[in-house]
C-alpha positions as CSV (number, residue, x, y, z in Angstrom):
1,X,75.5,135.5,108.9
2,X,75.6,133.1,111.8
3,X,78.3,130.4,111.6
4,X,78.2,126.9,113.0
5,X,80.6,124.0,112.9
6,X,77.9,121.7,111.5
7,X,74.4,122.4,110.0
8,X,72.1,119.4,109.7
9,X,69.4,120.0,107.1
10,X,66.4,117.8,108.0
11,X,65.5,116.7,111.5
12,X,64.0,113.4,110.7
13,X,65.5,110.0,111.6
14,X,68.8,110.5,109.8
15,X,69.4,114.1,110.9
16,X,68.5,113.4,114.6
17,X,70.6,110.3,114.6
18,X,73.6,112.2,113.3
19,X,73.1,115.0,115.9
20,X,72.9,112.3,118.6
21,X,76.1,110.6,117.6
22,X,77.9,113.9,117.3
23,X,76.9,115.0,120.8
24,X,77.8,111.6,122.2
25,X,81.3,111.8,120.7
26,X,84.5,113.7,121.3
27,X,83.0,116.3,119.0
28,X,80.3,117.2,121.5
29,X,81.6,120.8,121.9
30,X,81.1,121.6,118.3
31,X,78.2,123.9,117.5
32,X,75.4,122.2,115.7
33,X,72.2,123.6,114.0
34,X,69.3,121.4,113.0
35,X,66.9,122.9,110.4
36,X,63.5,121.0,110.3
37,X,60.1,122.4,109.1
38,X,58.0,120.5,111.7
39,X,58.1,119.7,115.4
40,X,58.6,116.0,115.8
41,X,55.8,115.3,118.3
42,X,53.6,112.8,116.5
43,X,53.9,109.1,115.8
44,X,54.2,109.6,112.1
45,X,56.0,106.3,111.3
46,X,57.4,103.1,112.6
47,X,60.7,101.4,111.7
48,X,60.9,97.6,111.5
49,X,64.3,96.0,111.0
50,X,66.3,92.9,112.0
51,X,69.7,92.7,113.7
52,X,71.7,90.4,115.9
53,X,73.2,92.8,118.4
54,X,71.7,95.5,120.7
55,X,71.6,98.9,119.0
56,X,71.9,102.4,120.2
57,X,68.2,102.7,120.7
58,X,67.6,99.3,122.2
59,X,66.0,100.7,125.4
60,X,63.2,102.5,123.5
61,X,62.3,99.6,121.1
62,X,58.5,99.1,121.2
63,X,58.7,95.4,120.5
64,X,61.1,92.7,119.4
65,X,60.6,89.1,118.2
66,X,62.8,86.0,117.6
67,X,60.2,84.3,115.3
68,X,58.4,85.7,112.2
69,X,55.9,84.2,109.8
70,X,55.9,84.3,106.0
71,X,52.7,83.4,104.1
72,X,53.0,82.6,100.4
73,X,50.5,83.4,97.6
74,X,48.7,80.1,98.2
75,X,48.2,80.7,101.9
76,X,50.9,78.4,103.1
77,X,52.5,79.7,106.3
78,X,56.1,79.3,107.2
79,X,57.3,80.1,110.7
80,X,60.9,81.4,110.5
81,X,63.3,81.1,113.4
82,X,65.6,84.1,113.0
83,X,68.6,82.2,114.3
84,X,70.0,84.8,116.6
85,X,68.6,87.8,114.8
86,X,65.7,89.7,116.2
87,X,62.9,91.5,114.4
88,X,62.6,94.9,116.0
89,X,60.0,97.6,116.0
90,X,60.7,101.3,116.9
91,X,58.0,103.9,116.9
92,X,58.7,107.3,115.5
93,X,57.4,109.2,118.5
94,X,59.5,107.2,120.9
95,X,62.6,107.8,118.8
96,X,61.9,111.6,118.4
97,X,61.1,112.0,122.1
98,X,64.2,110.2,123.3
99,X,66.7,111.8,120.9
100,X,65.4,115.4,121.3
101,X,65.4,115.0,125.1
102,X,69.0,113.8,125.0
103,X,70.1,116.5,122.7
104,X,68.7,119.3,124.8
105,X,71.2,118.2,127.6
106,X,74.1,119.5,125.5
107,X,75.2,123.1,124.9
108,X,76.1,124.3,121.4
109,X,73.0,122.9,119.7
110,X,70.3,125.0,118.1
111,X,67.0,124.3,116.3
112,X,65.2,126.3,113.6
113,X,61.7,125.4,112.5
114,X,62.1,126.2,108.8
115,X,62.7,124.6,105.4
116,X,65.9,124.5,103.4
117,X,65.8,126.5,100.2
118,X,69.4,126.2,98.9
119,X,72.7,124.8,99.9
120,X,75.8,126.3,98.3
121,X,79.4,125.2,98.4
122,X,82.0,127.9,99.4
123,X,85.7,127.7,99.5
124,X,85.8,127.5,103.3
125,X,82.4,125.9,104.1
126,X,78.8,125.8,102.8
127,X,76.0,128.4,103.0
128,X,72.3,127.4,103.7
129,X,69.4,129.7,102.8
130,X,66.1,128.9,104.4
131,X,62.6,129.5,103.0
132,X,62.1,132.2,105.6
133,X,65.2,134.1,104.4
134,X,67.8,133.0,107.0
135,X,71.4,132.8,105.7
136,X,73.6,130.4,107.7
137,X,77.1,129.1,107.3
138,X,78.9,126.0,108.5
139,X,82.2,124.2,108.1
140,X,80.2,121.1,107.1
141,X,76.5,120.8,106.0
142,X,74.8,117.4,106.3
143,X,71.8,117.3,104.0
144,X,68.9,114.7,104.2
145,X,66.5,116.9,102.2
146,X,68.0,116.4,98.7
147,X,65.5,114.7,96.4
148,X,66.8,111.9,94.2
149,X,65.9,112.1,90.5
150,X,63.6,109.1,90.0
151,X,62.9,110.0,86.3
152,X,66.2,109.0,84.7
153,X,65.2,106.4,82.1
154,X,68.2,104.0,82.5
155,X,67.5,103.4,86.2
156,X,65.0,101.2,87.9
157,X,62.6,103.5,89.7
158,X,60.1,101.7,91.8
159,X,58.4,102.9,95.0
160,X,57.6,101.1,98.2
161,X,54.4,102.6,99.4
162,X,52.3,101.5,102.3
163,X,49.3,102.4,104.5
164,X,48.8,100.9,107.9
165,X,46.3,100.9,110.8
166,X,47.0,100.3,114.4
167,X,43.9,98.4,115.4
168,X,42.5,97.3,118.8
169,X,40.0,94.5,119.3
170,X,37.6,94.0,122.1
171,X,38.6,90.4,122.6
172,X,42.1,88.8,122.3
173,X,42.9,88.0,118.7
174,X,46.6,88.4,117.9
175,X,49.6,86.2,118.7
176,X,52.0,88.7,120.4
177,X,55.0,86.5,119.9
178,X,54.6,85.9,116.1
179,X,54.5,88.8,113.7
180,X,53.7,88.3,110.1
181,X,56.6,89.7,108.1
182,X,55.1,89.1,104.7
183,X,51.7,87.7,103.7
184,X,51.4,87.4,99.9
185,X,48.0,85.7,100.0
186,X,46.2,88.8,98.7
187,X,45.5,90.0,95.2
188,X,48.8,90.9,93.5
189,X,47.3,92.8,90.6
190,X,50.5,92.5,88.6
191,X,52.6,94.0,91.4
192,X,54.4,92.9,94.5
193,X,51.8,93.3,97.2
194,X,51.8,92.0,100.8
195,X,50.4,92.5,104.2
196,X,52.4,92.5,107.4
197,X,51.1,92.3,111.0
198,X,53.2,93.5,114.0
199,X,51.3,92.5,117.1
200,X,51.8,94.7,120.2
201,X,49.7,92.5,122.4
202,X,46.8,90.1,122.1
203,X,44.4,93.0,121.3
204,X,46.5,95.5,119.4
205,X,48.5,95.3,116.2
206,X,49.9,97.4,113.3
207,X,48.5,96.0,110.1
208,X,50.1,97.4,107.0
209,X,49.3,97.1,103.2
210,X,52.5,97.4,101.2
211,X,53.3,97.5,97.5
212,X,56.4,97.6,95.3
213,X,55.3,99.4,92.1
214,X,56.1,102.3,89.8
215,X,53.2,104.6,90.9
216,X,51.0,105.3,93.9
217,X,47.4,104.3,94.4
218,X,44.5,106.6,95.2
219,X,44.2,106.9,99.0
220,X,40.8,105.2,99.1
221,X,42.3,102.1,97.4
222,X,44.7,101.5,100.2
223,X,41.8,101.8,102.7
224,X,39.7,99.5,100.6
225,X,42.4,96.8,100.4
226,X,43.1,97.1,104.2
227,X,39.4,96.8,105.1
228,X,39.0,93.8,102.7
229,X,41.9,92.1,104.4
230,X,40.6,92.8,107.9
231,X,37.1,91.7,107.2
232,X,37.4,88.8,104.7
233,X,40.7,87.2,105.4
234,X,41.5,88.0,109.1
235,X,37.7,88.0,109.9
236,X,38.6,90.5,112.6
237,X,36.0,90.9,115.3
238,X,34.8,94.4,116.4
239,X,37.8,96.7,116.3
240,X,38.7,100.4,116.4
241,X,41.5,102.1,114.5
242,X,43.8,103.9,116.9
243,X,46.3,105.3,114.4
244,X,47.0,105.5,110.7
245,X,50.3,105.9,108.9
246,X,51.2,106.3,105.2
247,X,54.7,106.3,103.6
248,X,56.6,106.2,100.4
249,X,60.2,104.9,100.1
250,X,62.1,105.0,96.8
251,X,63.4,101.7,95.6
252,X,65.8,102.9,93.0
253,X,69.3,102.2,91.8
254,X,69.7,105.9,90.8
255,X,73.3,107.0,91.4
256,X,73.7,108.8,94.7
257,X,76.5,111.2,95.7
258,X,77.1,111.0,99.4
259,X,79.8,113.7,99.1
260,X,78.7,116.0,96.3
261,X,81.3,118.6,97.3
262,X,84.0,119.2,99.9
263,X,81.7,120.7,102.6
264,X,78.3,119.2,101.8
265,X,77.5,115.6,102.8
266,X,74.2,113.9,102.0
267,X,72.8,111.5,104.5
268,X,69.8,109.1,104.8
269,X,68.0,108.3,101.5
270,X,69.6,111.3,99.9
271,X,73.1,109.8,100.6
272,X,72.2,106.3,99.3
273,X,71.5,104.7,102.7
274,X,68.3,103.0,101.6
275,X,68.5,99.4,100.4
276,X,67.3,99.8,96.8
277,X,65.8,96.2,96.8
278,X,63.9,96.3,100.1
279,X,63.4,99.9,101.1
280,X,65.0,99.2,104.6
281,X,66.8,102.3,105.8
282,X,66.9,102.5,109.6
283,X,69.7,100.1,110.4
284,X,71.9,101.0,107.5
285,X,71.6,104.7,108.4
286,X,72.7,104.0,111.9
287,X,75.8,102.0,110.7
288,X,76.8,104.7,108.2
289,X,76.4,107.6,110.6
290,X,78.3,106.0,113.4
291,X,81.1,105.2,111.1
292,X,81.0,108.8,109.7
293,X,81.3,110.3,113.1
294,X,84.1,108.0,114.1
295,X,86.0,109.0,111.0
296,X,85.3,112.7,111.6
297,X,86.6,112.3,115.2
298,X,89.8,110.5,114.0
299,X,90.7,112.4,110.8
300,X,88.7,115.7,110.8
301,X,86.9,114.6,107.6
302,X,83.7,112.6,107.4
303,X,84.9,110.7,104.4
304,X,85.9,107.1,105.1
305,X,87.7,104.8,102.7
306,X,85.2,102.8,100.7
307,X,85.5,99.1,99.9
308,X,84.7,98.9,96.2
309,X,83.9,95.2,96.5
310,X,80.8,96.0,98.6
311,X,79.3,97.7,95.5
312,X,78.3,94.3,94.3
313,X,75.3,94.5,96.6
314,X,74.0,97.5,94.6
315,X,74.3,95.4,91.5
316,X,72.3,92.6,93.1
317,X,69.7,95.1,94.1
318,X,69.5,96.3,90.5
319,X,69.0,92.8,89.3
320,X,66.1,92.2,91.7
321,X,64.6,95.6,90.8
322,X,64.7,94.6,87.1
323,X,62.9,91.3,87.8
324,X,60.2,93.3,89.7
325,X,59.9,96.1,87.2
326,X,59.7,93.8,84.2
327,X,57.5,91.4,86.0
328,X,59.8,88.5,85.0
329,X,58.6,86.3,87.8
330,X,56.0,86.7,90.6
331,X,57.6,88.5,93.5
332,X,55.6,86.5,96.0
333,X,57.2,83.3,94.7
334,X,60.8,84.8,94.7
335,X,60.6,85.9,98.4
336,X,58.9,82.7,99.5
337,X,61.6,80.5,97.8
338,X,64.4,82.6,99.3
339,X,63.2,81.9,102.8
340,X,62.1,78.3,102.2
341,X,65.3,77.1,100.4
342,X,67.9,79.0,102.5
343,X,68.7,79.2,106.1
344,X,66.8,82.4,107.1
345,X,70.0,83.7,108.7
346,X,71.6,83.7,105.2
347,X,68.8,85.7,103.8
348,X,69.0,88.3,106.6
349,X,72.7,88.6,106.2
350,X,72.4,89.0,102.5
351,X,69.9,91.8,102.7
352,X,72.2,93.5,105.2
353,X,75.1,93.2,102.8
354,X,77.1,90.9,105.2
355,X,77.3,87.7,103.2
356,X,80.4,86.1,101.6
357,X,80.6,85.3,97.9
358,X,80.0,81.6,98.6
359,X,76.8,82.4,100.5
360,X,75.7,84.7,97.7
361,X,76.2,81.9,95.1
362,X,74.1,79.6,97.3
363,X,71.3,82.1,97.4
364,X,71.5,82.6,93.7
365,X,71.0,78.9,93.2
366,X,67.5,79.2,94.8
367,X,65.9,81.8,92.6
368,X,64.5,81.3,89.0
369,X,67.8,81.2,87.1
370,X,66.7,82.0,83.6
371,X,64.6,85.0,84.8
372,X,67.4,86.4,86.9
373,X,70.1,85.8,84.2
374,X,67.9,87.8,81.8
375,X,67.7,90.6,84.4
376,X,71.5,90.5,84.8
377,X,71.9,91.1,81.0
378,X,69.3,93.9,81.1
379,X,71.0,95.6,84.0
380,X,74.4,95.5,82.3
381,X,72.9,97.0,79.1
382,X,71.2,99.8,81.1
383,X,74.4,100.7,82.8
384,X,76.2,100.8,79.4
385,X,73.5,103.0,78.0
386,X,73.6,105.3,81.0
387,X,77.4,105.7,80.7
388,X,77.1,106.4,76.9
389,X,74.3,109.0,77.5
390,X,76.3,110.8,80.2
391,X,73.7,109.9,82.8
392,X,75.1,109.7,86.4
393,X,75.8,106.1,87.3
394,X,77.2,104.3,90.4
């Protein structure tokens, strides 16, 4: 049985980010194993996020913008000055190439192309068994492969699912300085549905059809809605599709255990790093992992002291999920009002979990109060029922 200091299960965004931070820290001499079933050599996804300061991967960002556009359900367009924030786009292939190239400069790092079968806690570490029968041990195992249970009845279990095309036109068509962050001027069909457009240049853009709902569509329905938008609303001239991407992100307030045992740590979506109300994961993952590595350097343990007051943001997320799930008010109107009736900076800060209580009260004053108060009551009742039934809860 081969022993490592750290085993990272899953070599996607969370796993590779963790390995990068470990090797850039004072822990760089620790032995690290990454277990991932696929070579990361395709552009299988893009991450869009906002932030004020440069991040670790600033040099490989594909695009960034200081203005964004939001279009409501009636077609009214609002240009949003991000007030010091920037909307940033990072392509999966650029991230994978950069991080794997950097990691190969360091000794004490190994890779296995395999899938994780089981992870078991031991008194002095954790043991990982792979699908191909390898038995491996580490002092700490970081797991991004654990699947959350999205069937527990007292939780809100929506999905953010999307399909996108990178399209190229023969003649200039797109405004490269103004991405469309949300366009709700499409058929909602009882869900929260929107299009976003991230322009790479005047001829090329990523156009994505996104839904918040409880179940996925048939693949041809995503394609049908995308084509309808391209032809009828954008009236796009002759174009070719360069790339396609499809993804599903859980939007759930299911209880997550970042530290299920002494030697096993869950990271990424498995560890609760995804914002339940928006599906945004990239920036929060970077924050969490940087803090975890700093704590590990300083104390020898990855566990940092938590601020219980920050848990209020998970409650806010549950309330919004209840509004969406129960269709208490059109999602398009909620998001449009948030950005129209608040300084955009306040909304961005709130979605990042950086606002004060006073800012949060100001935000709450701009949403449909009776609908959200009903959702607050419903969320509290669900949490009580979950506790009484013995269901895991935050």
